[in-house]
A tleap script that builds the chain and sets N, CA, C and O, in Angstrom:
source leaprc.protein.ff14SB
mol = sequence {
  NMET ILE SER VAL LEU LEU PRO VAL ARG ALA
  ILE SER PRO ASN LYS THR SER GLY GLU HIE
  TRP SER LYS ARG SER ARG ARG ALA LYS ALA
  HIE ARG ASP ALA THR ALA TRP ALA LEU TYR
  LYS GLN LYS LYS PRO PRO LEU PRO CYS TRP
  VAL THR LEU THR ARG ILE ALA PRO LYS ARG
  LEU ASP GLU GLY ASP ASN LEU ALA MET SER
  MET LYS HIE VAL ARG ASP GLY VAL ALA GLU
  TRP LEU GLY ILE ASP ASP GLY GLY VAL LEU
  ALA GLN TRP LEU TYR ALA GLN ARG ARG GLY
  GLU ALA TYR GLN TYR ALA VAL LEU ILE GLU
  ILE CGLU
}
set mol.1.N position { -3.015 13.001 6.260 }
set mol.1.CA position { -2.759 11.593 5.834 }
set mol.1.C position { -3.786 10.841 4.979 }
set mol.1.O position { -4.886 10.727 5.521 }
set mol.2.N position { -3.661 10.301 3.751 }
set mol.2.CA position { -4.419 9.870 3.037 }
set mol.2.C position { -4.404 8.357 3.359 }
set mol.2.O position { -3.269 8.004 3.680 }
set mol.3.N position { -5.282 7.386 3.371 }
set mol.3.CA position { -5.495 6.021 3.658 }
set mol.3.C position { -6.521 5.375 3.107 }
set mol.3.O position { -7.651 5.470 3.585 }
set mol.4.N position { -6.183 4.457 1.768 }
set mol.4.CA position { -7.195 4.037 1.206 }
set mol.4.C position { -6.856 2.424 0.889 }
set mol.4.O position { -5.713 2.088 0.578 }
set mol.5.N position { -7.892 1.512 0.990 }
set mol.5.CA position { -7.752 0.206 0.902 }
set mol.5.C position { -8.370 -0.381 -0.500 }
set mol.5.O position { -9.551 -0.382 -0.848 }
set mol.6.N position { -7.339 -0.829 -1.131 }
set mol.6.CA position { -7.806 -1.573 -2.672 }
set mol.6.C position { -8.149 -2.732 -2.583 }
set mol.6.O position { -7.463 -3.393 -1.802 }
set mol.7.N position { -9.087 -3.337 -3.164 }
set mol.7.CA position { -9.478 -4.542 -3.156 }
set mol.7.C position { -8.977 -5.506 -4.374 }
set mol.7.O position { -9.670 -6.164 -5.151 }
set mol.8.N position { -7.717 -5.400 -4.307 }
set mol.8.CA position { -6.645 -6.218 -5.593 }
set mol.8.C position { -5.767 -7.160 -4.886 }
set mol.8.O position { -5.340 -6.951 -3.750 }
set mol.9.N position { -5.476 -8.341 -5.680 }
set mol.9.CA position { -4.759 -9.373 -5.173 }
set mol.9.C position { -3.423 -9.158 -5.786 }
set mol.9.O position { -3.305 -9.339 -6.998 }
set mol.10.N position { -2.227 -8.725 -4.944 }
set mol.10.CA position { -0.975 -8.418 -5.314 }
set mol.10.C position { 0.004 -9.813 -5.371 }
set mol.10.O position { 0.449 -10.382 -4.374 }
set mol.11.N position { 0.166 -10.106 -6.385 }
set mol.11.CA position { 0.519 -11.784 -6.463 }
set mol.11.C position { 2.261 -11.627 -6.877 }
set mol.11.O position { 2.862 -10.782 -7.540 }
set mol.12.N position { 2.572 -12.477 -6.373 }
set mol.12.CA position { 4.226 -12.514 -6.330 }
set mol.12.C position { 4.572 -12.793 -8.059 }
set mol.12.O position { 3.958 -13.639 -8.710 }
set mol.13.N position { 5.436 -12.099 -8.515 }
set mol.13.CA position { 6.006 -12.178 -9.682 }
set mol.13.C position { 6.565 -13.717 -10.063 }
set mol.13.O position { 6.568 -13.939 -11.274 }
set mol.14.N position { 6.976 -14.668 -9.320 }
set mol.14.CA position { 7.279 -15.637 -9.531 }
set mol.14.C position { 5.960 -16.677 -10.202 }
set mol.14.O position { 6.088 -17.483 -11.123 }
set mol.15.N position { 4.874 -16.409 -9.530 }
set mol.15.CA position { 3.754 -17.142 -10.027 }
set mol.15.C position { 3.187 -16.494 -11.377 }
set mol.15.O position { 2.214 -16.926 -11.996 }
set mol.16.N position { 3.916 -15.451 -11.706 }
set mol.16.CA position { 3.252 -14.715 -13.160 }
set mol.16.C position { 4.252 -14.899 -14.126 }
set mol.16.O position { 3.950 -14.454 -15.233 }
set mol.17.N position { 5.422 -15.457 -14.024 }
set mol.17.CA position { 6.177 -15.575 -14.961 }
set mol.17.C position { 5.952 -16.394 -16.231 }
set mol.17.O position { 6.618 -16.262 -17.258 }
set mol.18.N position { 4.901 -17.291 -16.046 }
set mol.18.CA position { 4.591 -18.213 -17.257 }
set mol.18.C position { 3.198 -17.879 -17.885 }
set mol.18.O position { 2.634 -18.552 -18.748 }
set mol.19.N position { 2.721 -16.682 -17.289 }
set mol.19.CA position { 1.420 -16.464 -17.802 }
set mol.19.C position { 1.763 -15.814 -19.140 }
set mol.19.O position { 2.867 -15.397 -19.488 }
set mol.20.N position { 0.386 -15.800 -19.968 }
set mol.20.CA position { 0.149 -15.321 -21.129 }
set mol.20.C position { 0.167 -13.668 -21.033 }
set mol.20.O position { -0.623 -13.181 -20.224 }
set mol.21.N position { 0.957 -12.819 -21.751 }
set mol.21.CA position { 1.373 -11.481 -21.853 }
set mol.21.C position { -0.292 -10.887 -21.541 }
set mol.21.O position { -0.532 -10.101 -20.625 }
set mol.22.N position { -1.189 -11.346 -22.341 }
set mol.22.CA position { -2.726 -10.581 -22.198 }
set mol.22.C position { -2.955 -10.525 -20.925 }
set mol.22.O position { -3.238 -9.490 -20.322 }
set mol.23.N position { -2.829 -11.859 -20.330 }
set mol.23.CA position { -3.550 -11.701 -18.767 }
set mol.23.C position { -2.664 -10.984 -17.743 }
set mol.23.O position { -3.205 -10.540 -16.730 }
set mol.24.N position { -1.528 -10.857 -17.900 }
set mol.24.CA position { -0.615 -10.186 -17.264 }
set mol.24.C position { -1.013 -8.597 -17.208 }
set mol.24.O position { -1.104 -7.889 -16.205 }
set mol.25.N position { -1.205 -8.275 -18.467 }
set mol.25.CA position { -1.698 -6.917 -19.084 }
set mol.25.C position { -2.844 -6.402 -18.301 }
set mol.25.O position { -2.822 -5.411 -17.572 }
set mol.26.N position { -4.076 -7.365 -18.588 }
set mol.26.CA position { -5.267 -7.151 -18.025 }
set mol.26.C position { -5.133 -6.817 -16.426 }
set mol.26.O position { -5.699 -5.859 -15.901 }
set mol.27.N position { -4.383 -7.657 -15.801 }
set mol.27.CA position { -3.859 -7.749 -14.126 }
set mol.27.C position { -3.358 -5.951 -13.948 }
set mol.27.O position { -3.845 -5.127 -13.174 }
set mol.28.N position { -2.307 -5.765 -14.895 }
set mol.28.CA position { -1.865 -4.583 -14.628 }
set mol.28.C position { -2.604 -3.197 -14.558 }
set mol.28.O position { -2.506 -2.326 -13.693 }
set mol.29.N position { -3.509 -3.230 -15.911 }
set mol.29.CA position { -4.308 -2.310 -16.032 }
set mol.29.C position { -5.599 -2.157 -14.905 }
set mol.29.O position { -6.112 -1.083 -14.592 }
set mol.30.N position { -6.026 -3.637 -14.325 }
set mol.30.CA position { -7.071 -3.472 -13.352 }
set mol.30.C position { -6.547 -2.855 -12.056 }
set mol.30.O position { -7.277 -2.153 -11.356 }
set mol.31.N position { -5.192 -3.141 -11.719 }
set mol.31.CA position { -4.689 -2.438 -10.376 }
set mol.31.C position { -4.372 -0.947 -10.766 }
set mol.31.O position { -4.380 -0.218 -9.775 }
set mol.32.N position { -4.099 -0.316 -11.925 }
set mol.32.CA position { -3.873 0.842 -12.023 }
set mol.32.C position { -5.173 1.322 -11.958 }
set mol.32.O position { -5.289 2.333 -11.265 }
set mol.33.N position { -6.207 0.890 -12.482 }
set mol.33.CA position { -7.573 1.609 -12.502 }
set mol.33.C position { -8.333 1.494 -11.080 }
set mol.33.O position { -9.239 2.233 -10.695 }
set mol.34.N position { -7.815 0.505 -10.449 }
set mol.34.CA position { -8.387 0.290 -9.026 }
set mol.34.C position { -7.821 1.766 -8.295 }
set mol.34.O position { -8.539 2.584 -7.720 }
set mol.35.N position { -6.656 1.837 -8.447 }
set mol.35.CA position { -5.515 2.708 -8.017 }
set mol.35.C position { -6.539 4.158 -8.027 }
set mol.35.O position { -7.006 4.735 -7.046 }
set mol.36.N position { -6.670 4.449 -9.251 }
set mol.36.CA position { -6.967 5.703 -9.868 }
set mol.36.C position { -8.391 5.810 -9.170 }
set mol.36.O position { -8.510 6.768 -8.406 }
set mol.37.N position { -9.471 4.986 -9.314 }
set mol.37.CA position { -10.767 5.128 -8.764 }
set mol.37.C position { -10.538 5.323 -7.164 }
set mol.37.O position { -11.240 6.177 -6.623 }
set mol.38.N position { -9.725 4.687 -6.464 }
set mol.38.CA position { -9.754 4.904 -4.871 }
set mol.38.C position { -9.123 6.316 -4.718 }
set mol.38.O position { -9.456 6.931 -3.705 }
set mol.39.N position { -8.518 6.739 -5.320 }
set mol.39.CA position { -7.605 8.056 -5.053 }
set mol.39.C position { -8.332 9.593 -5.742 }
set mol.39.O position { -8.068 10.784 -5.576 }
set mol.40.N position { -9.319 8.876 -6.542 }
set mol.40.CA position { -10.457 9.929 -7.388 }
set mol.40.C position { -10.358 11.203 -6.432 }
set mol.40.O position { -9.611 12.171 -6.577 }
set mol.41.N position { -11.282 10.973 -5.432 }
set mol.41.CA position { -11.886 12.073 -4.855 }
set mol.41.C position { -10.882 12.535 -3.672 }
set mol.41.O position { -11.281 13.437 -2.936 }
set mol.42.N position { -9.595 11.972 -3.441 }
set mol.42.CA position { -8.904 12.567 -2.300 }
set mol.42.C position { -7.913 14.055 -2.761 }
set mol.42.O position { -7.778 14.523 -3.892 }
set mol.43.N position { -7.457 14.437 -1.761 }
set mol.43.CA position { -6.761 15.710 -2.183 }
set mol.43.C position { -5.338 15.388 -2.126 }
set mol.43.O position { -4.823 14.632 -1.302 }
set mol.44.N position { -4.765 15.992 -3.026 }
set mol.44.CA position { -3.180 15.557 -3.279 }
set mol.44.C position { -2.260 16.136 -2.348 }
set mol.44.O position { -2.063 17.351 -2.339 }
set mol.45.N position { -1.535 15.146 -1.361 }
set mol.45.CA position { -0.618 16.077 -0.978 }
set mol.45.C position { 0.473 16.849 -1.466 }
set mol.45.O position { 0.879 16.845 -2.628 }
set mol.46.N position { 0.954 17.549 -0.460 }
set mol.46.CA position { 2.324 18.309 -1.027 }
set mol.46.C position { 3.305 17.616 -1.441 }
set mol.46.O position { 3.264 16.590 -0.762 }
set mol.47.N position { 4.271 17.546 -2.231 }
set mol.47.CA position { 5.438 17.151 -2.580 }
set mol.47.C position { 6.466 17.814 -1.735 }
set mol.47.O position { 6.325 18.988 -1.394 }
set mol.48.N position { 7.727 16.942 -1.308 }
set mol.48.CA position { 7.506 15.374 -1.350 }
set mol.48.C position { 6.981 14.680 -0.386 }
set mol.48.O position { 6.862 15.086 0.770 }
set mol.49.N position { 6.575 13.402 -0.874 }
set mol.49.CA position { 5.775 12.517 0.291 }
set mol.49.C position { 6.451 11.176 0.293 }
set mol.49.O position { 7.348 10.687 -0.393 }
set mol.50.N position { 5.595 10.675 1.462 }
set mol.50.CA position { 6.173 9.116 1.677 }
set mol.50.C position { 4.899 8.379 1.296 }
set mol.50.O position { 3.830 8.805 1.733 }
set mol.51.N position { 4.929 7.382 0.571 }
set mol.51.CA position { 4.014 6.450 0.310 }
set mol.51.C position { 4.255 5.141 0.764 }
set mol.51.O position { 5.279 4.568 0.393 }
set mol.52.N position { 3.325 4.500 1.638 }
set mol.52.CA position { 3.532 3.163 1.993 }
set mol.52.C position { 2.434 2.322 1.442 }
set mol.52.O position { 1.232 2.528 1.609 }
set mol.53.N position { 3.078 1.176 0.645 }
set mol.53.CA position { 1.780 0.000 0.422 }
set mol.53.C position { 2.067 -1.117 1.078 }
set mol.53.O position { 3.187 -1.624 1.134 }
set mol.54.N position { 0.964 -1.579 1.649 }
set mol.54.CA position { 0.863 -2.532 2.312 }
set mol.54.C position { 0.202 -3.915 1.906 }
set mol.54.O position { -1.019 -4.068 1.850 }
set mol.55.N position { 1.011 -4.781 1.664 }
set mol.55.CA position { 0.158 -6.010 0.949 }
set mol.55.C position { -0.499 -6.654 1.900 }
set mol.55.O position { 0.145 -6.920 2.915 }
set mol.56.N position { -1.761 -7.021 1.834 }
set mol.56.CA position { -2.631 -7.914 2.844 }
set mol.56.C position { -2.951 -9.204 2.373 }
set mol.56.O position { -3.596 -9.303 1.329 }
set mol.57.N position { -2.591 -10.211 2.997 }
set mol.57.CA position { -2.829 -11.514 2.248 }
set mol.57.C position { -2.734 -12.703 3.366 }
set mol.57.O position { -2.101 -12.513 4.404 }
set mol.58.N position { -3.366 -13.879 3.111 }
set mol.58.CA position { -2.986 -14.921 3.946 }
set mol.58.C position { -1.647 -15.393 3.991 }
set mol.58.O position { -1.339 -15.788 5.115 }
set mol.59.N position { -0.703 -15.487 3.091 }
set mol.59.CA position { 0.554 -15.716 3.084 }
set mol.59.C position { 1.435 -14.571 2.833 }
set mol.59.O position { 1.053 -13.628 2.141 }
set mol.60.N position { 2.789 -14.622 3.453 }
set mol.60.CA position { 3.827 -13.619 3.093 }
set mol.60.C position { 4.579 -13.982 1.974 }
set mol.60.O position { 4.841 -15.156 1.717 }
set mol.61.N position { 4.988 -12.902 1.202 }
set mol.61.CA position { 6.043 -12.976 0.278 }
set mol.61.C position { 7.283 -12.613 1.018 }
set mol.61.O position { 7.351 -12.043 2.107 }
set mol.62.N position { 8.283 -13.047 0.233 }
set mol.62.CA position { 9.714 -12.808 0.623 }
set mol.62.C position { 9.769 -11.034 0.627 }
set mol.62.O position { 9.074 -10.356 -0.131 }
set mol.63.N position { 10.567 -10.563 1.459 }
set mol.63.CA position { 10.485 -8.929 1.959 }
set mol.63.C position { 11.252 -8.196 0.879 }
set mol.63.O position { 10.959 -7.021 0.658 }
set mol.64.N position { 12.353 -8.881 0.084 }
set mol.64.CA position { 12.788 -8.253 -1.036 }
set mol.64.C position { 12.183 -7.757 -2.297 }
set mol.64.O position { 11.288 -6.913 -2.328 }
set mol.65.N position { 12.596 -8.197 -3.104 }
set mol.65.CA position { 11.957 -7.693 -4.511 }
set mol.65.C position { 10.734 -8.359 -4.769 }
set mol.65.O position { 9.969 -7.779 -5.538 }
set mol.66.N position { 10.346 -9.547 -4.255 }
set mol.66.CA position { 8.924 -9.973 -4.639 }
set mol.66.C position { 7.827 -9.218 -3.993 }
set mol.66.O position { 6.680 -9.194 -4.438 }
set mol.67.N position { 8.328 -8.436 -2.643 }
set mol.67.CA position { 6.970 -7.833 -2.297 }
set mol.67.C position { 6.863 -6.398 -2.984 }
set mol.67.O position { 5.728 -5.928 -3.063 }
set mol.68.N position { 7.914 -5.664 -3.484 }
set mol.68.CA position { 7.813 -4.594 -3.962 }
set mol.68.C position { 7.273 -4.800 -5.741 }
set mol.68.O position { 6.600 -3.934 -6.300 }
set mol.69.N position { 7.661 -5.924 -6.343 }
set mol.69.CA position { 7.102 -6.158 -7.586 }
set mol.69.C position { 5.802 -6.538 -8.030 }
set mol.69.O position { 5.255 -6.487 -9.132 }
set mol.70.N position { 5.278 -7.107 -6.400 }
set mol.70.CA position { 3.706 -7.430 -6.618 }
set mol.70.C position { 3.053 -6.356 -6.594 }
set mol.70.O position { 1.880 -6.450 -6.955 }
set mol.71.N position { 3.516 -5.111 -6.211 }
set mol.71.CA position { 2.576 -3.820 -6.105 }
set mol.71.C position { 3.213 -3.052 -6.878 }
set mol.71.O position { 3.054 -1.845 -6.697 }
set mol.72.N position { 4.024 -3.455 -7.850 }
set mol.72.CA position { 4.181 -2.400 -9.031 }
set mol.72.C position { 3.363 -1.404 -9.807 }
set mol.72.O position { 3.591 -0.245 -10.155 }
set mol.73.N position { 2.194 -2.328 -9.994 }
set mol.73.CA position { 1.126 -1.502 -11.114 }
set mol.73.C position { 0.420 -0.603 -9.953 }
set mol.73.O position { 0.127 0.535 -10.319 }
set mol.74.N position { 0.148 -0.897 -8.802 }
set mol.74.CA position { -0.296 0.104 -7.641 }
set mol.74.C position { 0.306 1.246 -7.813 }
set mol.74.O position { -0.229 2.254 -8.277 }
set mol.75.N position { 1.741 1.118 -7.355 }
set mol.75.CA position { 2.711 2.234 -7.592 }
set mol.75.C position { 2.630 2.977 -8.661 }
set mol.75.O position { 2.480 4.195 -8.571 }
set mol.76.N position { 2.707 2.419 -9.679 }
set mol.76.CA position { 2.447 3.099 -11.051 }
set mol.76.C position { 1.233 4.062 -10.989 }
set mol.76.O position { 1.375 5.229 -11.355 }
set mol.77.N position { -0.046 3.566 -10.499 }
set mol.77.CA position { -1.227 4.371 -10.306 }
set mol.77.C position { -1.133 5.399 -9.257 }
set mol.77.O position { -1.780 6.444 -9.332 }
set mol.78.N position { -0.251 5.098 -8.171 }
set mol.78.CA position { -0.331 6.389 -7.127 }
set mol.78.C position { 0.547 7.593 -7.757 }
set mol.78.O position { 0.279 8.786 -7.610 }
set mol.79.N position { 1.705 7.045 -8.525 }
set mol.79.CA position { 2.780 7.938 -9.127 }
set mol.79.C position { 1.933 8.787 -9.984 }
set mol.79.O position { 1.860 10.002 -9.801 }
set mol.80.N position { 1.163 8.049 -11.101 }
set mol.80.CA position { 0.227 8.710 -12.125 }
set mol.80.C position { -0.588 9.822 -11.404 }
set mol.80.O position { -0.478 10.991 -11.773 }
set mol.81.N position { -1.342 9.492 -10.458 }
set mol.81.CA position { -2.162 10.189 -9.583 }
set mol.81.C position { -1.805 11.375 -9.230 }
set mol.81.O position { -2.412 12.433 -9.396 }
set mol.82.N position { -0.426 11.108 -8.551 }
set mol.82.CA position { 0.174 12.156 -8.009 }
set mol.82.C position { 0.856 13.255 -9.076 }
set mol.82.O position { 1.019 14.456 -8.862 }
set mol.83.N position { 1.168 12.592 -10.149 }
set mol.83.CA position { 1.749 13.418 -11.429 }
set mol.83.C position { 3.142 13.567 -11.344 }
set mol.83.O position { 3.726 14.636 -11.519 }
set mol.84.N position { 3.731 12.380 -11.044 }
set mol.84.CA position { 5.162 12.352 -10.870 }
set mol.84.C position { 5.675 10.999 -11.550 }
set mol.84.O position { 4.965 10.152 -12.091 }
set mol.85.N position { 7.017 10.985 -11.408 }
set mol.85.CA position { 7.657 9.626 -11.943 }
set mol.85.C position { 7.880 8.981 -10.836 }
set mol.85.O position { 8.336 9.612 -9.882 }
set mol.86.N position { 7.586 7.480 -10.710 }
set mol.86.CA position { 7.945 6.821 -9.575 }
set mol.86.C position { 9.200 6.478 -9.454 }
set mol.86.O position { 9.470 5.855 -8.428 }
set mol.87.N position { 10.119 6.711 -10.247 }
set mol.87.CA position { 11.777 6.492 -10.002 }
set mol.87.C position { 12.186 7.877 -9.373 }
set mol.87.O position { 13.273 7.902 -8.795 }
set mol.88.N position { 11.443 9.027 -9.419 }
set mol.88.CA position { 12.137 9.976 -8.831 }
set mol.88.C position { 12.239 10.388 -7.814 }
set mol.88.O position { 12.139 9.457 -7.015 }
set mol.89.N position { 12.429 11.543 -7.203 }
set mol.89.CA position { 12.789 11.952 -5.886 }
set mol.89.C position { 11.891 12.553 -5.034 }
set mol.89.O position { 12.159 12.919 -3.890 }
set mol.90.N position { 10.474 12.691 -5.766 }
set mol.90.CA position { 9.661 13.448 -4.991 }
set mol.90.C position { 8.752 12.507 -4.220 }
set mol.90.O position { 7.953 13.104 -3.499 }
set mol.91.N position { 8.681 11.212 -4.195 }
set mol.91.CA position { 8.284 10.429 -3.320 }
set mol.91.C position { 9.146 9.204 -2.893 }
set mol.91.O position { 9.833 8.485 -3.618 }
set mol.92.N position { 8.944 9.131 -1.507 }
set mol.92.CA position { 9.876 7.875 -1.053 }
set mol.92.C position { 8.896 6.675 -0.829 }
set mol.92.O position { 7.815 6.906 -0.287 }
set mol.93.N position { 9.213 5.428 -1.212 }
set mol.93.CA position { 8.155 4.443 -1.421 }
set mol.93.C position { 8.789 3.306 -0.447 }
set mol.93.O position { 9.920 2.829 -0.541 }
set mol.94.N position { 7.820 2.998 0.481 }
set mol.94.CA position { 8.102 2.040 1.563 }
set mol.94.C position { 7.078 0.855 1.395 }
set mol.94.O position { 5.895 1.108 1.168 }
set mol.95.N position { 7.505 -0.357 1.498 }
set mol.95.CA position { 6.808 -1.585 1.145 }
set mol.95.C position { 6.536 -2.388 2.808 }
set mol.95.O position { 7.401 -2.450 3.681 }
set mol.96.N position { 5.247 -2.891 2.912 }
set mol.96.CA position { 5.170 -3.685 4.151 }
set mol.96.C position { 4.348 -4.729 3.800 }
set mol.96.O position { 3.994 -4.689 2.622 }
set mol.97.N position { 3.947 -5.615 4.424 }
set mol.97.CA position { 2.726 -6.553 4.314 }
set mol.97.C position { 2.327 -7.244 5.811 }
set mol.97.O position { 3.102 -7.483 6.737 }
set mol.98.N position { 1.027 -7.460 5.755 }
set mol.98.CA position { 0.546 -8.038 7.024 }
set mol.98.C position { -0.690 -9.194 6.561 }
set mol.98.O position { -1.405 -9.201 5.559 }
set mol.99.N position { -0.619 -10.131 7.701 }
set mol.99.CA position { -1.230 -11.207 7.187 }
set mol.99.C position { -3.138 -10.720 7.344 }
set mol.99.O position { -3.697 -10.065 8.224 }
set mol.100.N position { -3.605 -11.265 6.298 }
set mol.100.CA position { -5.082 -11.259 6.232 }
set mol.100.C position { -5.827 -12.366 6.728 }
set mol.100.O position { -5.229 -13.321 7.223 }
set mol.101.N position { -7.261 -12.336 6.636 }
set mol.101.CA position { -7.679 -13.630 6.858 }
set mol.101.C position { -7.890 -14.503 5.811 }
set mol.101.O position { -7.430 -14.079 4.750 }
set mol.102.N position { -8.460 -15.636 5.747 }
set mol.102.CA position { -8.423 -16.553 4.684 }
set mol.102.C position { -9.024 -15.938 3.394 }
set mol.102.O position { -10.018 -15.229 3.550 }
set mol.103.N position { -8.609 -16.096 2.305 }
set mol.103.CA position { -8.928 -15.465 1.224 }
set mol.103.C position { -9.251 -13.924 1.106 }
set mol.103.O position { -10.049 -13.368 0.351 }
set mol.104.N position { -8.349 -13.348 2.132 }
set mol.104.CA position { -8.625 -11.628 2.171 }
set mol.104.C position { -7.307 -11.131 1.669 }
set mol.104.O position { -6.222 -11.387 2.191 }
set mol.105.N position { -7.524 -10.317 0.488 }
set mol.105.CA position { -6.641 -10.037 -0.665 }
set mol.105.C position { -6.878 -8.300 -0.677 }
set mol.105.O position { -7.958 -7.720 -0.786 }
set mol.106.N position { -5.711 -7.776 -0.551 }
set mol.106.CA position { -6.079 -6.220 -0.405 }
set mol.106.C position { -4.589 -5.533 -0.432 }
set mol.106.O position { -3.561 -6.139 -0.127 }
set mol.107.N position { -4.648 -4.256 -0.821 }
set mol.107.CA position { -3.479 -3.316 -0.738 }
set mol.107.C position { -3.858 -1.992 -0.130 }
set mol.107.O position { -4.703 -1.231 -0.602 }
set mol.108.N position { -3.141 -1.786 0.978 }
set mol.108.CA position { -3.421 -0.630 1.590 }
set mol.108.C position { -2.597 0.541 0.899 }
set mol.108.O position { -1.479 0.267 0.464 }
set mol.109.N position { -3.013 1.623 0.796 }
set mol.109.CA position { -2.158 2.724 0.367 }
set mol.109.C position { -2.233 3.778 1.523 }
set mol.109.O position { -3.297 4.222 1.953 }
set mol.110.N position { -1.074 4.108 1.953 }
set mol.110.CA position { -0.983 5.342 2.836 }
set mol.110.C position { -0.182 6.383 2.226 }
set mol.110.O position { 0.900 6.093 1.715 }
set mol.111.N position { -0.616 7.562 2.235 }
set mol.111.CA position { 0.723 8.704 1.672 }
set mol.111.C position { 0.413 9.730 2.963 }
set mol.111.O position { -0.687 9.995 3.447 }
set mol.112.N position { 1.681 10.204 3.348 }
set mol.112.CA position { 1.849 11.304 4.045 }
set mol.112.C position { 3.031 12.408 3.550 }
set mol.112.O position { 3.210 13.448 4.184 }
savepdb mol mol.pdb
quit
């Protein structure tokens, strides 16, 4: 099992809808790059695998599409590291969230 904590802030897509495209693009690249660096020295697991992305933040998001979309770029980074299509059947994606302390934002990646 691989467990990595990313110091990134997974933001609800509702809050980013009015942002300038360049700001969204910078955040997407930062999330993908942070994921790549965090997984860089990890040994790749055999496929198929389960990937759980847990959002850690002071406030919760709605469990439906907001939670999944807030971690879209982290998911893209994990899929790129695994060498797979994130929409394929070689990885099952699970999403969770837990409450963090004030001003604590992170994403926990667990691959089994």
